[in-house]
Every structure is written in structure tokens, then in C-alpha cells.
C-alpha positions as CSV (number, residue, x, y, z in Angstrom):
1,M,70.7,92.2,45.0
2,S,72.5,89.3,43.3
3,A,70.2,86.6,42.0
4,R,72.9,84.0,42.6
5,G,73.9,85.2,46.1
6,R,70.5,86.1,47.5
7,N,66.8,85.2,47.2
8,R,63.6,87.2,46.8
9,F,62.9,86.9,50.6
10,G,66.0,88.9,51.4
11,G,68.2,86.1,52.7
12,T,71.2,84.3,51.1
13,V,70.9,81.0,49.3
14,G,72.9,79.5,52.1
15,D,70.6,81.1,54.8
16,T,70.5,78.9,57.9
17,A,67.7,80.7,59.8
18,V,65.3,77.7,59.5
19,S,68.0,75.2,60.1
20,A,69.1,77.0,63.2
21,S,65.7,76.6,64.7
22,H,65.2,73.1,63.3
23,P,68.5,71.3,62.8
24,R,66.8,68.5,60.8
25,A,65.5,70.9,58.1
26,R,66.7,71.2,54.5
27,R,65.6,72.7,51.3
28,L,64.6,70.4,48.4
29,N,65.2,73.1,45.8
30,P,67.0,76.5,45.8
31,P,65.1,79.7,46.4
32,S,63.8,81.5,43.3
33,P,65.0,85.1,42.7
34,L,61.7,86.1,40.9
35,W,58.0,85.5,41.6
36,G,57.6,84.4,38.0
37,S,58.6,86.7,35.1
38,N,56.1,88.4,32.8
39,G,56.6,91.6,30.7
40,V,60.3,92.5,30.0
41,A,61.8,95.6,28.4
42,F,65.3,97.1,28.3
43,G,65.5,100.4,30.2
44,P,67.6,103.5,29.4
45,D,70.3,102.2,31.8
46,G,70.7,99.0,29.7
47,R,69.2,96.7,32.3
48,L,66.3,94.4,31.6
49,Y,63.2,95.3,33.6
50,V,61.0,92.4,34.6
51,A,57.3,92.6,35.7
52,Q,56.3,90.0,38.3
53,Y,52.5,89.8,38.2
54,L,52.1,87.5,41.2
55,A,54.3,89.5,43.5
56,G,53.1,93.0,42.4
57,Q,56.7,94.2,41.8
58,I,59.2,95.0,39.1
59,S,62.9,94.2,39.2
60,A,65.8,95.3,37.0
61,V,68.2,92.6,35.9
62,D,71.8,93.2,34.8
63,P,72.1,90.8,31.8
64,A,75.9,90.6,32.2
65,T,75.9,89.5,35.9
66,G,72.3,88.3,36.6
67,D,72.1,90.7,39.5
68,V,68.5,91.6,40.4
69,E,67.3,94.9,42.0
70,V,63.7,95.6,43.0
71,V,62.7,99.0,41.5
72,V,58.9,98.8,42.0
73,P,58.3,97.2,45.4
74,M,55.4,94.9,46.2
75,D,54.1,97.3,48.9
76,G,54.0,100.3,46.4
77,P,51.0,101.6,44.5
78,V,51.2,99.0,41.6
79,Q,49.2,95.8,42.4
80,S,49.6,93.4,39.5
81,P,52.1,94.5,36.8
82,D,51.9,92.3,33.7
83,D,53.8,94.3,31.1
84,L,55.9,97.4,30.8
85,A,57.4,99.7,28.3
86,F,59.7,102.8,28.3
87,G,58.9,106.1,26.7
88,A,61.3,108.4,24.8
89,D,61.9,110.5,28.0
90,G,62.9,107.4,30.1
91,S,59.5,107.1,31.8
92,M,58.4,103.5,32.6
93,Y,54.8,102.7,31.7
94,I,53.2,99.8,33.6
95,A,50.1,97.7,32.7
96,D,48.5,97.0,36.1
97,L,46.2,94.2,35.0
98,I,43.7,93.6,37.7
99,P,42.6,97.1,38.8
100,G,42.8,98.2,35.1
101,R,45.3,101.0,35.7
102,V,48.1,102.2,33.5
103,W,50.9,103.9,35.5
104,R,53.7,106.2,34.5
105,R,56.8,106.0,36.7
106,G,58.8,109.1,35.8
107,P,62.6,109.1,35.6
108,E,62.7,110.6,39.1
109,G,60.6,107.7,40.5
110,A,57.2,109.5,41.0
111,Y,54.0,107.5,40.0
112,T,51.0,109.0,38.2
113,V,47.9,107.2,36.9
114,V,47.6,107.5,33.1
115,S,44.3,105.7,32.9
116,D,42.1,103.6,35.2
117,E,39.5,102.7,32.5
118,V,41.2,99.9,30.6
119,K,39.8,96.5,31.5
120,V,42.3,93.7,32.1
121,V,45.1,95.8,30.7
122,N,48.0,93.8,29.5
123,G,50.0,94.5,26.3
124,I,51.7,97.9,26.4
125,T,54.2,99.5,24.0
126,C,55.6,103.0,23.3
127,V,56.1,104.5,19.9
128,G,58.3,107.5,20.6
129,D,56.3,109.5,23.0
130,R,53.0,107.7,22.1
131,L,51.5,105.0,24.3
132,F,49.4,102.1,23.3
133,V,47.8,99.3,25.4
134,N,45.4,96.4,24.8
135,E,43.1,94.3,26.9
136,M,43.5,90.5,27.7
137,R,39.8,89.6,27.5
138,P,37.3,88.3,24.9
139,G,36.2,91.3,22.9
140,G,39.1,93.4,24.2
141,R,40.2,96.7,22.8
142,L,43.5,98.2,21.6
143,L,43.8,101.9,22.6
144,E,46.1,104.9,22.5
145,L,46.5,106.6,25.8
146,F,47.7,110.2,26.4
147,P,50.0,110.6,29.5
148,D,49.5,114.4,29.5
149,G,45.7,114.2,29.4
150,G,43.1,113.5,26.8
151,E,40.5,110.9,26.2
152,P,41.7,107.5,25.1
153,V,41.3,106.6,21.5
154,V,40.1,103.1,20.6
155,L,41.9,101.8,17.5
156,T,40.0,98.5,17.3
157,E,37.8,96.1,19.3
158,G,37.1,92.4,19.3
159,L,40.5,91.1,20.4
160,A,40.4,87.5,21.4
161,L,42.7,88.0,24.4
162,G,45.3,90.6,23.6
163,N,48.8,90.5,25.0
164,A,52.4,91.7,24.4
165,M,52.6,93.8,21.2
166,Q,55.2,95.9,19.3
167,L,55.6,98.3,16.4
168,G,56.9,96.5,13.3
169,P,59.4,97.8,10.8
170,D,56.5,98.7,8.5
171,G,55.2,101.2,11.1
172,L,52.2,99.1,12.1
173,L,51.3,97.7,15.5
174,Y,51.4,93.9,15.8
175,Y,49.5,92.0,18.5
176,P,48.4,88.4,19.2
177,H,44.9,87.0,19.5
178,M,45.6,84.3,22.1
179,M,42.3,82.5,21.8
180,T,42.4,82.1,18.0
181,N,46.2,81.5,17.5
182,Q,46.6,84.5,15.2
183,V,48.8,87.6,14.9
184,W,47.2,90.8,13.7
185,R,48.4,94.3,12.9
186,I,46.8,97.8,12.6
187,P,48.1,101.3,11.8
188,P,48.9,103.4,15.0
189,D,46.5,106.1,13.7
190,G,43.7,103.6,13.3
191,G,42.3,101.8,10.4
192,V,41.2,98.3,9.4
193,P,43.1,95.5,11.3
194,E,44.4,92.6,9.3
195,V,45.5,89.1,10.0
196,V,49.3,88.6,9.6
197,A,49.7,85.0,10.6
198,E,47.3,82.1,11.5
199,D,47.8,78.7,13.1
200,V,50.5,80.1,15.4
201,H,51.2,77.9,18.4
202,Q,49.5,79.4,21.5
203,P,50.7,82.9,20.9
204,V,51.3,85.1,23.9
205,A,53.7,87.8,22.7
206,V,55.0,89.2,19.4
207,R,58.5,90.7,19.2
208,F,60.7,91.9,16.3
209,D,64.5,91.4,16.4
210,Q,67.0,94.0,15.2
211,G,66.8,92.5,11.6
212,G,63.0,92.9,11.5
213,V,62.2,89.2,11.9
214,L,58.9,88.6,13.8
215,H,59.1,86.3,16.8
216,V,55.9,84.9,18.3
217,L,56.3,83.3,21.7
218,S,54.1,80.3,22.8
219,R,52.7,80.0,26.3
220,G,52.8,76.2,26.0
221,V,54.9,73.6,27.7
222,E,57.3,73.1,24.8
223,G,58.6,76.6,24.8
224,I,58.1,77.2,21.1
225,V,59.0,80.4,19.3
226,T,57.7,80.9,15.8
227,R,60.0,83.0,13.6
228,I,58.4,84.7,10.6
229,D,60.5,86.5,8.1
230,L,57.8,88.9,6.9
231,Y,60.1,91.2,5.0
232,G,62.5,88.7,3.6
233,S,61.8,85.2,2.4
234,G,58.4,85.0,4.1
235,S,59.6,81.7,5.7
236,R,58.3,80.4,9.0
237,T,60.5,78.3,11.3
238,L,60.0,76.9,14.8
239,V,62.5,77.1,17.6
240,T,61.7,74.7,20.5
241,S,63.4,75.9,23.6
242,G,62.0,73.6,26.3
243,L,61.3,76.7,28.4
244,V,57.9,76.0,29.9
245,G,55.4,78.8,29.8
246,L,57.1,81.6,27.8
247,D,55.6,85.0,28.5
248,N,57.6,87.8,26.8
249,A,60.9,88.7,25.2
250,A,63.3,91.6,24.5
251,F,66.2,92.0,22.1
252,D,69.3,94.0,23.1
253,A,71.4,96.1,20.7
254,E,73.4,93.1,19.8
255,N,70.2,91.2,18.8
256,R,70.4,88.8,21.7
257,M,67.0,87.5,22.7
258,F,66.1,87.4,26.4
259,V,62.9,85.6,27.4
260,S,60.7,85.4,30.5
261,S,58.4,82.6,31.9
262,Y,55.1,83.1,33.7
263,A,55.3,79.5,34.8
264,S,58.8,79.2,36.2
265,G,60.2,82.8,36.3
266,G,63.8,83.5,35.6
267,I,65.4,85.2,32.6
268,T,67.0,83.2,29.9
269,E,69.0,84.1,26.8
270,L,67.5,82.1,23.9
271,H,69.7,81.5,20.8
272,P,68.3,81.2,17.3
273,D,69.1,77.4,17.3
274,G,67.2,76.8,20.5
275,R,70.2,76.8,22.8
276,T,69.7,78.6,26.1
277,R,71.8,80.4,28.7
278,E,70.6,81.1,32.2
279,I,70.7,84.8,33.3
280,V,68.5,84.6,36.3
281,P,67.6,81.1,37.6
282,R,64.1,79.7,37.2
283,G,62.2,78.1,40.0
284,L,58.9,78.2,41.8
285,D,56.4,81.1,41.4
286,G,54.8,80.1,44.7
287,P,54.6,77.5,45.9
288,Y,51.1,77.0,47.3
289,G,50.0,73.5,48.3
290,V,52.4,70.5,48.6
291,T,51.9,66.8,48.9
292,V,53.9,63.6,48.6
293,D,52.8,60.1,47.5
294,L,53.8,56.8,49.1
295,G,56.7,56.4,46.7
296,G,58.2,59.7,47.9
297,T,57.3,61.8,44.8
298,V,56.7,65.4,45.8
299,Y,54.0,67.4,44.0
300,V,53.8,71.2,44.3
301,A,50.9,73.4,43.4
302,D,52.6,76.3,41.7
303,H,49.6,78.4,40.4
304,Y,50.3,77.8,36.6
305,R,51.6,74.2,36.9
306,L,52.0,71.1,38.8
307,A,55.7,70.8,39.7
308,G,58.1,69.0,41.9
309,P,61.6,69.5,43.3
310,A,64.2,67.7,41.2
311,P,65.4,64.5,43.1
312,V,68.5,65.0,45.2
313,D,70.4,62.7,47.5
314,E,69.7,62.9,51.2
315,G,73.1,64.5,52.1
316,E,73.5,66.5,49.0
317,P,73.4,70.3,49.5
318,V,70.9,72.2,47.3
319,T,72.7,75.1,45.6
320,A,71.7,77.5,42.8
321,D,74.8,76.4,40.8
322,A,73.7,72.7,40.9
323,A,70.0,73.3,40.5
324,G,69.5,71.9,37.1
325,E,67.8,73.5,34.1
326,E,64.6,74.6,36.0
327,G,66.2,75.8,39.2
328,G,65.9,72.5,40.9
329,V,62.3,72.1,39.9
330,T,60.6,69.8,37.4
331,S,57.4,71.0,35.6
332,L,55.1,67.9,35.6
333,T,52.2,69.5,33.7
334,L,50.8,72.9,33.0
335,M,47.7,73.1,35.2
336,P,46.1,76.5,35.3
337,F,45.6,78.1,38.7
338,V,46.4,75.1,40.9
339,H,46.6,75.9,44.6
340,G,45.7,73.1,47.0
341,V,47.0,69.6,46.3
342,T,46.9,66.1,47.8
343,T,47.5,62.6,46.5
344,A,46.1,59.1,47.1
345,G,45.9,55.9,45.1
346,G,48.2,57.2,42.4
347,L,46.0,60.2,41.6
348,V,46.7,63.9,42.4
349,H,43.7,66.0,43.5
350,S,43.9,69.7,43.4
351,T,41.9,72.9,44.0
352,S,41.9,76.3,42.3
353,Q,41.0,79.4,44.3
354,Y,38.9,80.3,41.3
355,G,36.4,77.6,42.1
356,D,37.5,74.3,40.6
357,V,38.5,70.9,41.9
358,H,40.4,68.5,39.6
359,T,41.8,65.0,39.6
360,H,45.0,64.3,37.6
361,D,46.4,61.0,36.7
362,P,50.2,61.3,36.4
363,E,50.6,58.0,34.6
364,Q,47.9,58.6,31.9
365,R,48.6,62.4,31.9
366,T,44.9,63.1,32.0
367,T,43.0,65.6,34.1
368,R,39.3,65.7,34.8
369,Q,37.2,68.4,36.4
370,R,35.4,67.2,39.5
371,V,33.6,70.3,40.7
372,T,33.3,73.9,39.6
373,G,31.7,77.0,41.1
374,L,33.1,76.7,44.7
375,N,34.0,80.0,46.5
376,E,37.8,80.1,46.9
377,P,38.6,76.5,47.6
378,V,42.1,76.1,49.0
379,G,43.3,73.1,51.1
380,I,42.3,69.6,50.1
381,A,42.6,66.1,51.7
382,V,41.3,62.6,51.1
383,G,38.9,61.5,53.8
384,P,38.8,58.0,55.4
385,D,36.0,57.0,53.0
386,G,37.9,58.2,49.9
387,S,36.0,61.4,49.5
388,L,37.7,64.7,48.8
389,V,37.4,67.2,51.6
390,V,38.0,70.8,50.7
391,A,38.4,74.0,52.7
392,E,36.1,76.5,50.9
393,A,37.6,79.7,52.2
394,G,35.3,82.2,50.5
395,A,32.1,80.5,51.7
396,G,33.4,79.8,55.2
397,R,32.7,76.1,54.7
398,V,34.3,72.7,54.6
399,V,32.8,70.4,52.0
400,S,33.2,66.8,50.8
401,I,33.1,65.5,47.2
402,D,32.2,61.9,46.6
403,D,33.0,59.6,43.7
404,G,29.9,60.9,41.8
405,D,31.1,64.5,42.4
406,T,28.3,65.3,44.7
407,V,29.1,68.1,47.1
408,T,28.1,67.8,50.8
409,V,28.6,70.5,53.4
410,L,30.5,69.1,56.5
411,A,30.7,72.4,58.4
412,E,29.7,76.0,57.7
413,G,29.8,79.4,59.4
414,L,33.5,79.5,59.6
415,G,35.7,82.5,59.1
416,H,38.2,81.7,56.4
417,P,39.1,78.0,56.4
418,V,42.2,77.3,54.3
419,D,43.4,73.8,55.0
420,V,42.2,70.4,56.2
421,D,43.6,67.1,57.4
422,F,42.5,64.0,59.2
423,D,43.9,62.4,62.4
424,A,44.3,58.7,63.0
425,G,40.7,58.5,64.3
426,G,39.3,59.9,61.0
427,R,38.4,63.3,62.6
428,C,38.7,66.3,60.3
429,H,40.7,69.3,61.4
430,V,40.7,72.7,59.7
431,S,42.9,75.8,60.0
432,D,41.2,79.3,59.8
433,D,43.7,82.1,59.1
434,R,41.2,84.9,60.0
435,L,40.0,83.3,63.2
436,G,43.5,82.5,64.2
437,A,42.5,79.0,65.1
438,V,42.5,75.3,64.4
439,L,39.1,73.6,64.7
440,R,37.9,70.0,64.8
441,I,34.8,69.1,62.8
442,D,32.6,66.6,64.6
443,E,30.2,64.2,62.9
444,D,27.1,66.5,63.5
445,G,28.8,69.4,61.7
446,T,29.6,71.3,64.9
447,T,33.2,72.5,65.5
448,A,35.4,72.4,68.6
449,V,38.5,74.6,69.1
450,V,41.7,72.7,69.1
451,A,43.9,75.8,69.4
452,D,43.2,79.5,69.2
453,G,45.3,82.7,69.5
454,L,47.4,81.6,66.5
455,G,48.9,83.9,64.0
456,A,47.1,83.3,60.6
457,P,47.5,79.5,60.5
458,Q,47.4,78.0,57.0
459,G,49.1,74.7,56.2
460,L,47.9,71.8,58.3
461,A,49.2,68.3,58.8
462,V,48.6,65.6,61.4
463,L,51.3,63.1,62.3
464,G,50.3,60.6,65.0
465,D,49.0,62.5,68.0
466,T,50.5,65.8,66.9
467,L,48.9,68.4,64.6
468,F,51.3,70.8,62.9
469,T,50.3,74.2,61.4
470,V,52.1,77.0,59.7
471,E,51.5,80.3,61.5
472,T,52.2,82.7,58.6
473,G,52.0,85.8,60.8
474,P,54.9,85.0,63.2
475,R,56.4,82.7,60.5
476,R,56.7,79.6,62.6
477,L,55.7,76.0,62.6
478,T,53.7,75.1,65.6
479,A,53.1,71.6,67.0
480,I,49.9,70.9,69.0
481,S,49.2,67.7,70.9
482,L,45.7,66.5,70.1
483,S,45.4,64.6,73.4
484,T,46.7,67.3,75.8
485,G,46.5,70.6,73.8
486,E,50.1,71.3,74.7
487,R,51.9,73.5,72.1
488,R,55.5,73.8,71.1
489,T,57.4,75.7,68.4
490,E,58.8,73.2,65.9
491,A,60.6,75.7,63.7
492,E,61.0,79.5,63.4
493,D,61.9,82.2,60.9
494,L,60.1,80.4,58.1
495,P,60.4,82.1,54.7
496,V,56.6,82.5,54.2
497,G,54.6,85.5,53.2
498,Q,56.0,88.9,52.2
499,P,59.7,89.6,52.7
500,P,60.6,91.2,56.1
501,G,60.5,94.9,56.0
502,T,57.7,95.3,53.5
503,A,54.3,96.7,54.4
504,P,51.2,94.6,53.9
505,R,50.3,94.9,50.2
506,T,46.8,95.6,48.9
507,A,45.4,92.3,47.9
508,P,44.4,92.4,44.2
509,A,41.0,91.0,43.4
510,L,40.5,87.3,42.7
511,F,38.5,88.1,39.5
512,A,38.6,91.1,37.1
513,H,35.9,91.6,34.4
514,G,35.2,87.8,34.2
515,M,38.9,86.9,34.0
516,V,41.0,85.4,36.8
517,G,42.9,87.8,39.0
518,A,45.6,87.2,41.6
519,P,45.5,84.3,44.0
520,R,45.9,84.6,47.8
521,P,49.2,83.2,49.1
522,F,49.0,79.8,50.8
523,A,51.8,78.2,52.7
524,G,51.0,74.5,52.4
525,L,52.1,71.6,54.7
526,A,52.2,67.9,54.2
527,T,53.4,64.7,55.8
528,G,55.6,62.2,54.0
529,P,55.7,58.4,54.2
530,D,59.0,58.7,56.1
531,G,57.4,60.8,58.9
532,S,58.9,64.1,57.6
533,L,57.0,67.3,57.0
534,L,57.1,69.3,53.7
535,L,56.6,73.0,53.8
536,S,55.7,75.4,50.9
537,A,58.0,78.3,51.6
538,N,56.2,80.7,49.4
539,G,58.3,83.7,50.5
540,E,61.4,82.4,48.8
541,G,60.1,79.8,46.3
542,A,61.3,76.6,47.9
543,V,60.1,73.4,49.5
544,W,61.5,72.6,52.9
545,Q,61.7,69.1,54.4
546,L,61.6,69.0,58.2
547,R,62.0,65.9,60.3
548,P,60.2,66.2,63.6
């Protein structure tokens, strides 16, 4: 499918399905063709293959046209591909990070498991018909695997978070230590590893160009690439691209460099002088939660960052060609694993499904941790007394956090609460996507059913007497009268969840060997100061504005 003519949900960029059911609906940013972009490698057919960790799929990109074709679907056997490499016979080898599997996808398309004993497998590379992988964890290993059988061989241990690696011109394997800002190398047959470079800016991947120059990509917000001429002058130069959250790179036969971004997806050609050329547009990896402040600034929780749609005029159409440098999205700050979000008093409060609650000050650009150790917190709201109220999905609870960061249980024994909001009377409401219900929490901690029989309701927002919720099963926005209980469908055919026609995918684990795993999708909903609703359309990577 063409990245410029279609989106990852299967519809066209000009798709009017939502607008047909809700004439006062519009996108605030274009759909994103990729669910983030991680490992990249050129295949035997000359296309660039892109692993999309969050989606659990791999796509092939034509670098000449930007066309995108899904080749490893999200409802296939691979759960969380983070890197990939091609063998001499054209086989694709895939590092499936969370379950710790290494896959071989043969030229004919059949899948076989090479190994299921590598913990948090990430970096992967082929040297002829030999296969090497490393682990992205403290004390990780670098191993040689044998696709035709045989016990893995450990080359070295003690990696401080390994990641993308490659064979150098000297015949040695080069790999980063992400935690210590170093690049190391080791002979493929084993030996003593040695440090090649220190004080490298947040290294996430090492790549050699066709001339043998080492390029070390940074995972930071500046988009830095450190070029080290190891076999020439020995000089070190920095290229600052402005591409937020670089992840990986590949060089074609003409020595053109193509880079990916875990934070904003897309594929971009990066020139040696820092100039960029878009191949596949960047955009939102999710989105998850969404909120808007009293000034109309929209904040989006996008897993790896706090972002926002680029401002557009009310009547201006949002198209891919006019989307700006980040696909119509502005990265406000890298904020690891942000999922639920709300704003009040100039501050942005957020949750991570991995247990944390943070408060961010956009003016001071500071972030402080409020609480840690919660069990899958998702939706968050500010209560009438100023406390933070959080849906703790994994514990089946709703909790409040006061100014002193003391946690108080407001309700427990729920199924899987995912979002919260308050009505004009200060009563707390919660959506539960496993119970298929919206509940009201009374002052004594008991709950009352506001509406049941719903299809996996997630995002929740109250506007006057009406409660709105996103039913992610039937993909519709439902309005419920708080006074009468009457329901109506506000909008249909919402681009939330998996694309139509795909089977439900196996949910990867939230944690893997002490490292974070894959988050659960969350279609957030919020009310704006102008009375509109904002929807996180996580199926296509857009934010929709709907005026009831």
C-alpha cells in the first residue's frame, strides 16, 4: 500500500468514514503509515524492511516511491519485532524481543523458531550464513545462533543494554552499550571484547557506510549521529538531524543513509550534512491518552514521548503533503512510556502502564515522579479537590494521589478499569473494558452501573449531563445521559484498535526479564474548553476532533 495514499488502518488519508457518521469531525493530524519504526535492513529485492515493535509487524518500503507493504502481519506468529537481518540465502531473521524468540522467515514465507532462549533479544546481524544476536538488558549476552541446529555460543557477557550491531570492515562485530555511552567490538569467533569509542551520545545503533565509516545513532531528542572515521583520519564528527528518537539505519548500494525513529516512526534519508528527505512520513506511534488545556493546547501520550498535533486553522484540511516535518505532530518532550494524560493549572499529569505517575511542567520543562509501583495505571483525571485520580487497571482499583503523593483507594474489586472522569457534581465515573461497563463511584467506595453491555469501553469524558465513551469493540463513540440513562451513537467507524480484517493478536507481556514490554492499546478521550471532544485514534495514528 502507498504510504502517501493510505494509512496503516487500511483507509485512505482522505477517508470520510468518521465524518460520514459525524459531520462535525475532523483530524488534527494525518494518519501515520507506520506504528513507529525500529530495526531496518535492505532485503534481496532492494526494499527497506522495517520492524514495528509496537504493532508486532514488519513492512517493506520502496525507497524510491515510499510505498509500504506489510510482509509480516500483526496477527502472525511474531509478537514484538525490534530488529531484523537477512542471511545469504535471502532468509529474514527477526529479533522478537519480549518472548525472547529469534525467527527465521524463509524466502518462501515459512516461519521457524531459531531460538527461544535469548532474553530481551534485540540486536541481530548476519555475517554470510552466520547469525549473531545480543540482549538489551543489564548484564546481557552476545551470542552466535545456528539456524540449522546446535547449541548457542556465548561470545561475551556483561553488555550494558545491547542493541543494533554490525560487522565492521576489520571483520569484528561492533555493538553499543546503551547505558554507558560506549561502542565495543569482538571477533565473531570469540575473544576479548574491547572498547572502540567512549562518551558517545546515547548510542542506540552502530552502522558502517560503504566507505567503512562508523555511524553511531543517538536515541535522544536532537537526532545526533556520531561519525567516527576509524580506518582513516580517526576523526569524530557530529551530525544533528533533528529527528527525534533515532533507532536504526541502513545504507544502500549508493551509500545513501536511511534512518528510522522509535519515537515518531517514518523512514527518512539523512544526508552527511544533516539535511533530511522524507521517504515515509513520521507521525504518532499510538496515540494513547489525550488532553487539552484551557488555552487549547493539545497534549498526546504517545508511549515514548509527550506530543501534540501541529496547530492548523479551523477550516484547513489536514493532508500528508502539508503535514510538516513530523507528520503534523510536534514532539514536546521525550517521556518514556507515557500512556494516560490530563492537564490542570498549567501542569501535565501522566501515567505509565509500567506503574508510574508523573507531573510535567511544560514551561519549566521539568518532570517529577509522583508515584511508582502501581499495577498498570492507565487513565488519569484531576478531581474536584485537586487530587490525581487514576484507573489502576491491573489491580482492579481506582486510586487518588494527593499533593503529598499519598495513595488512597477510592474503589476496588473492579474488572479492568481503564479511564476516569468527573461530572459537574464531582462524582467519579470509570470505564471498564473487560466488564463492558461504565460505573459511578460513590463516596463510600461502592459502585453503581451507569451503562453495561458496552463493547470494551475505554476513553471516557463527561460534558454537561452527557457521558461519552469510546467502545473499542464496535469502534463507536457512545453518548449516555447521566440523568436518564438514554444512549445514542455519536460517531461510528472509528479508527481504533487493530485494522479491520486482522485476527486478534497475542498480547505481548508488559514486562520481560525486568525490562519493559509492550503496552496495551488505549483509545483516550477528552473534552476541550470549546465543548469539543478529542479522540485518540490509535488504529491510524491520528487525533480526531468531534463537536457534539
